[in-house]
N, C-alpha and C positions, 0 to 999 in steps of 0.2 A: 503494500499499500505506500502510496506516495505522500511526501510531507506536505500537509495542508496549512498554508499560513494563517488561514481564516480560524482554524482550531487554536492555534497558537495565539492569535490577537485575542480570541474570547477568554483564554485561560489567563492572558495578562490583564484582561478587563475585570475578570472575577477576582483575581488576586489582590489587585490594588483596590478595588472596592471593598473586599473583605477586611483588609488591613487598615484602611481608613474609617471602617465602620467600626472595628474594634477600638482604635484609638478614641474615636468619638465617644463610644460608650464608656470607656476608662476614664475620660475626662468630663463625663456628664453632659455631653453636647447632643443635640438633636441630630438623628440620622441624616437628616437633609443635608446638612454641612458636609459629611463624609463623602455623600454622592457627588455633590457639586465640585469639591475639591478633587475628586477621583476624575471628574470631568475634564477639569483644568490640566490635570497631569497627563491623561491620555490624549488630550486634544492637540492641534497643530502648534500650539505654542510651545509645548514641552517635548512629549515623547513622540506624538504624530502616530500613535497606534491605530487611531480611527480616522481615516481619511475621508470617508462619505459622510459628512456631517449632515446633510440634508435628509437622508434616509434614517439616520439616528433620530433626528427631529421629529420626523414623520411618525416613527415608531413610539417615540416618548409621548406624543399626543394621545396615543391609545390608553398610555397610562393614566394621564389626567381624566379621560372619559371613564375608564375603570373605577377611578378613585371616586367620582361623583356617583356612579353606580353603586358602590359599596355605601357611600354616606347616605344615599336616598333610602337604603334598608336600615339605617341606624337612627335617623333623625326623628325627633317627636313632632308630628303634624300638629297636634293641639298647640304645643310650644311656638311652633313658626307662626301659627294663625294669631296667637295672642300678641305676638311681638311684630305684627305687620306694619305698624306705624314706623318703627325703627328701619324695617327692610325698606319699604317704599319711600317714605318721606325723608328718612335719613340718607338714603343714597342718591336721591334727587338733589338734596341741598349740598351734599358733598361733592357730586359732579359739577354742580353749577359754580360752588365756590372755587374748585379747582381750575375751571375754563376761564372764570372771570379773573382770577389771580395770574394765571399764565398769560392771558391777554394783556393785562397790566404790565407784566413784566416784559414781554417782547415789544410793546408799545414804548416802554421806558428806553429800550436800547435801539429803537427805530427799526424793528424787524416787522415783517407782515402779521396782520391779525390772524391770518390762516395758520400761521405757525403756532400761535397762542392757543388756538382752539385744539390744534393736533397735541401739543404737549399737555393740555388740560385734560383732555380724553386720556392720554397715555398715562398720566400720573394717577389718574382717579381710579383705575382699575387695580385691584389688589390680587394677590396670587392665590386662586383656588387650591392649587397643589400643595403650596407650602403651608397655607393656613390649615386645611383641612388635614393634612399629613400630622401636623403638630398636635392638632385636637385628638386625632386618633391614638397617636402615641402617648399623650398624656392622659387619656381617658377623660376628656373634658367636654366632649360633644354635646352632652346633655345640660351642661352649666348654662346659666343664663347669658353669659358674654359668648359662650360657644355658640347657642342658638341666634344670638344677635349677628355674630360674625358670618354663619351660614346663610341667614336671610339676605344680609347685605351682598355676599358674593353671588348669590343666585340672582338678584336684581341686576348687579353689575354684568353679569353674563347676558341677561336680556338687553341691557343697554347697549352692548356692543352693536346690535343690528341698526338702530339709529344713528351711532356714531359712524358706522361705515357709510351709510347714505349721506350724512353731512360732509364727510371727507371727499366722497365722490362728487358731489355737488361743488364743492370748493376748488377741486383738483380739475383733471382733464377727463374724469370718467363720466359715464352716463347712468342715470338712474331710471329705470323703466317701471312705469306705473303697475305693470303686471306682476313684478316681483314684489313690489310692496303689498300688493294685494294678496298674493300668495303667502307671504310672511303673516299678514294679520289674520287672515281666514285660516289659514293652518294652524297658527299658533292658538286661536281661540278653539278650534276644533279639538286639537291636542289636549289642552288643558280641560275641555269638558269631557273627554273621554278619560282622562285620569281621574278628575272628580268623581265621575259615575263609578269607575272600578274601585277607587278606595272606599267609597261610602258603602258600595254594596257588598264588595269582597267576592265578587262572582268569579274572579279569574280562578280557573283551576287547570293544572297542567297534568294530563293523563300519565298515568304510571308507566305505560309502554314508551313514553318519550323520555323517561329519566330512569329507566331500569337499570342500566350499567354505568360504570364510571364514565367511560367514554361519552355515552350520551348526555350525561349531566354536564360534562365539561362543554361540550359543544353547544348544548342548549342553552347553558348560562351565558357563553360567549355570544351566541345569536341573540338573546334577549337584550344584552347590554349594547352590542354594537348595532343591532337593527334599531333600536330606539334611537340611538345617537345618529345613524344614518337617516333616520326619517325627519327629525328636527333640522338636521344639516341641510337636507335637501329642500326644507321649507324656508331655508335662508336664516334659521335661528341657530343658536349654539348647540353644538353636538353634545356637550357636556349636560345641557339643559335636559336633552332627551333622555340621557342615560341616569340622570338623577330622578326624573319622574317615572322611570322603569323601576328603578329601586324601590321607591315609595310604593307602587303598585303592588309589587311582590311582597313587600313587607305587610301591607294590609291583607294580602290573601294567605298569609302563613306559609309561602313558598320561598323564603329567603334563606333558611337554615341550609338546606343541602347546597344551594348555590354558594354561599359563603364557604362552606367546608371545602368545596371542590375547586373554586376558582381563586382562592385567596393566594396561592403559590404564583399563579400566573399573573395576578395584579401586582403582587410584590416586584416582580421582574420588570413589567412594563413602566411601574413608577420609577423604578431605580434608573431605567434608561432614559426618562424625562429629564431627571435631574442631571444625569450625565450630560446630556445634550446642552443643558443650561451652562454647565461649567465649561463645555467646548467653545461657547460663544466669547468667553473671556480671552481676549487677544493681550497677552502679557507685554507684549513690545508697545503696543498703544497705550496699555495702562502705565507702564513705565515712564513713556515720554509725556504723558499728561496727567500724572499721578495727582497733583494738587487739584486740577480741574474736576476729575472723577471722584476724588474724595469729597471736594466741597459739594458737588451736584448730589451725591449720594447721601451725605448728612443733611443737606437742605430737603431732600425728598422725605427722609425718615422724619425730620421735624415737622414738615408742612403736613404730611398725610396723618401722622399721629396727632397733630394738634387740631386739625379740621376734624377728624373723627371723634376726639375726645369731647369737643365742645358741641358737636351734634348730638352725641350721645346724652351729654348733660342736659342740653336743651330739651331733649325728649324724655327726661325723667330719670335716668340711670344714675346711680351713685357715681362719686368720683372714682372709686377704686374699680367698679365695673366698667366705667368709661375708659380708664386709663389701659385696663387689660385689652379690651376691644380695640381701642386705638392702636395699641402696639401689635396686635395680631393683623391689623389692616395696614400696617405702615408701608409695606414694600410696593413695588409695581408688579403687576401680575404679568403672567406669560401670554395673555392675549395682547398685550401691549406690544409684544414682538410683531404681532400681525398688523396693529394699527400703524406703527413705526414703518413697516414695510410697504402699506398702502400709501402713507404719506410720502414716502421716497419715490414710489412708482407713479404717483400723480404729480410730481413735481413740488409738493409743499415743502418737503424736507430734504435739506441739501445733503451731499454724500457724507461730508465731514461731521455734520450734525448728526446723521443717521447712525454713524459708527458710534459717536459718543452717547447717543440714546440707548443703543443696545447694550453697551458695556456697563452703563449705569443701572439699566433694568437688571442685568445679571448680578451686579454687585449688590443690589438690594435684595434679591433673592438669596443670596449667600450669606449675607450679614443679618438678614431679617431674624432668624432665631436668637441670634446674640442681642440684638436690640430688644426682642421681647424679654429677654432674661433681665436686662436693665429696667425695662417698664414694669416687670413684675415686683422687683425689689422696691421700686417707688410706689407701687400699689399696696404693697404689704406694709411699707413704712406710713402711708396715709391712713390704713386701716388700724394701726396701733396708736395713731394720736386721737 
């Protein structure tokens, strides 16, 4: 049998990921940091083990979809409904404040207003993958701040659609009325179907479809990716479809066997996603623009945390609860990579600023768990007073 370099590369990836994960656990750091650092080491800036970054990124996107699928099976629907004001009103205010602040900043530096709108959209989206992974690992999904964060993340996912439309109108792209109609009508129809299935619990998967291990694994993947494909085809977020599918399964008592047989697959895809984030960090660019990247990253953390904290407080949350929620939502999300790419393609975002935007997003994802640790300490100190 001939030597297979692909097998060797996979072995190197697993070795480095395992080693960094071990060190992260020993140091008491979230596993997310270990995976992103592994991606930096394996990427083109250091070892160059993985050259096809685009394929890795696409595979990693499946990890985000599966993460939302599993979260949909875990969240408390009544708790989410009780906190709808924070999810809907809070997210709307947070996005509006972000856009207005960025418009003001770009205007002060003599830049186009379109650039301010784009930056406002980019920084207003938090990371579904990072936040939900942290909440899962710490077992805090059912905590009030966990429910607040999940609600906001879902609303942000839904806000991506109008954001893309606005960017297309500002740039060189075209918006077809038929696409908007499909998104609106399709979204309403999907939500109505989900509400019906959750309230009635009529979904039942016949035993012959899940009788063997192979059938259960394949069926679980089909339910997750099929729902994601449907909402993606409608022009909505793929993750939203996976989340809704998880909610339906949880309401029908069909989720236990899916979690049991798909969890190992889900872990691998989530790891690949965070590896892809690390591979986006260009160490040469980072070294050449260290102060600029560091300043922009710190500014994002302070701004996003501050806005979310004030919004939570205005909607009735305690200071401690608002601090933790603000810390959870402080980073820039993975969907902002897409918005930045759309902005660059449509001529809104120059090439040099696109590179800066990408690396700042990646750095906030990497440092977000550490920032949350600092915010938690501040929240604990506030509770003791």
